[in-house]
C-alpha positions as CSV (number, residue, x, y, z in Angstrom):
1,M,30.6,-16.0,4.6
2,K,30.2,-15.8,8.6
3,K,27.7,-12.5,7.5
4,N,25.7,-15.1,5.2
5,Y,25.2,-17.3,8.2
6,E,23.9,-14.8,10.4
7,N,21.8,-13.4,7.6
8,E,20.3,-17.3,7.2
9,E,19.9,-17.5,10.7
10,K,17.8,-13.8,11.2
11,I,15.6,-14.8,8.5
12,R,15.3,-18.2,10.2
13,E,14.0,-17.0,13.3
14,I,11.8,-14.4,11.3
15,Y,10.4,-17.3,9.4
16,H,9.7,-19.1,13.0
17,K,7.6,-15.6,14.3
18,E,5.9,-15.4,11.4
19,L,4.2,-18.8,11.3
20,K,3.7,-18.5,14.9
21,I,2.0,-15.6,14.4
22,Q,-0.1,-16.8,11.3
23,L,-1.1,-20.1,13.3
24,I,-2.3,-17.2,16.1
25,K,-4.5,-15.7,13.4
26,D,-5.6,-19.2,12.2
27,W,-7.3,-19.9,15.3
28,L,-8.5,-16.3,15.7
29,V,-11.1,-17.5,12.6
30,I,-11.9,-20.7,14.1
31,L,-12.6,-19.2,17.7
32,F,-14.7,-16.8,15.9
33,F,-16.9,-19.5,14.6
34,L,-17.0,-21.2,16.9
35,A,-18.5,-18.3,19.5
36,C,-20.8,-17.6,16.1
37,G,-21.8,-21.1,17.1
38,I,-22.5,-20.8,20.7
39,V,-24.5,-17.8,20.5
40,A,-26.6,-19.2,17.9
41,A,-27.2,-22.0,20.5
42,I,-28.2,-19.7,23.1
43,Y,-31.2,-17.6,20.9
44,C,-32.3,-20.7,20.0
45,G,-32.3,-22.0,23.5
46,T,-33.6,-19.0,24.4
47,L,-36.5,-18.6,21.7
48,F,-37.9,-22.0,22.5
49,L,-37.5,-20.8,26.3
50,T,-39.7,-17.3,25.9
51,V,-43.2,-19.7,25.7
52,A,-42.3,-21.2,29.3
53,V,-40.2,-18.6,31.1
54,D,-41.0,-14.8,30.9
55,G,-40.4,-12.3,28.1
56,K,-38.4,-10.2,29.8
57,A,-35.5,-12.3,31.2
58,A,-35.2,-13.6,27.2
59,A,-34.8,-9.8,26.4
60,V,-32.0,-10.1,28.9
61,T,-30.6,-12.8,28.0
62,I,-30.3,-11.9,24.5
63,L,-28.9,-8.8,25.5
64,T,-26.5,-10.3,27.7
65,T,-25.1,-12.7,25.0
66,L,-25.2,-9.7,22.4
67,I,-22.9,-7.5,24.4
68,I,-20.6,-10.4,25.5
69,F,-20.6,-11.5,21.4
70,S,-19.7,-7.9,20.6
71,G,-17.0,-7.7,22.9
72,L,-15.1,-10.6,21.6
73,L,-15.6,-9.2,17.7
74,I,-14.3,-5.7,18.4
75,S,-11.2,-7.4,20.8
76,G,-10.7,-10.0,18.1
77,Y,-10.6,-7.8,15.6
78,C,-8.3,-5.0,17.6
79,Y,-5.9,-8.3,18.1
80,N,-6.0,-9.4,14.5
81,K,-4.8,-5.8,13.3
82,F,-1.8,-6.2,16.0
83,L,-0.5,-9.2,14.5
84,S,-0.8,-8.0,11.5
85,K,1.2,-5.0,12.3
86,K,3.7,-7.5,13.6
87,L,3.9,-9.7,10.8
88,D,4.8,-6.2,8.8
89,K,7.1,-5.5,10.8
90,L,9.0,-9.0,10.2
91,W,8.3,-9.0,6.9
92,D,10.5,-5.3,6.3
93,Q,13.0,-6.8,9.0
94,K,13.3,-9.8,6.3
95,K,13.2,-7.5,3.4
96,L,16.2,-5.4,5.1
97,L,18.2,-8.5,5.3
């Protein structure tokens, strides 16, 4: 009887960890679309300002934005993979119980 109670407690803990990880993964998706919107806004602003400002400054702005956005994409992708592996380990632990 005591072993069943311990297993239920462990399963409950694993469930809470899975829930936290899934919430983080959901926030990553929201942050991705937010970053896309910010990049689009910067591009639109830069393209409208190229008429008034030097084209070189616009190119630097676009290039800098692309570098930052690609860095965010790569780091978000790697973090998502890390979280997926963590979820897999938790599911394996739950199966063993």
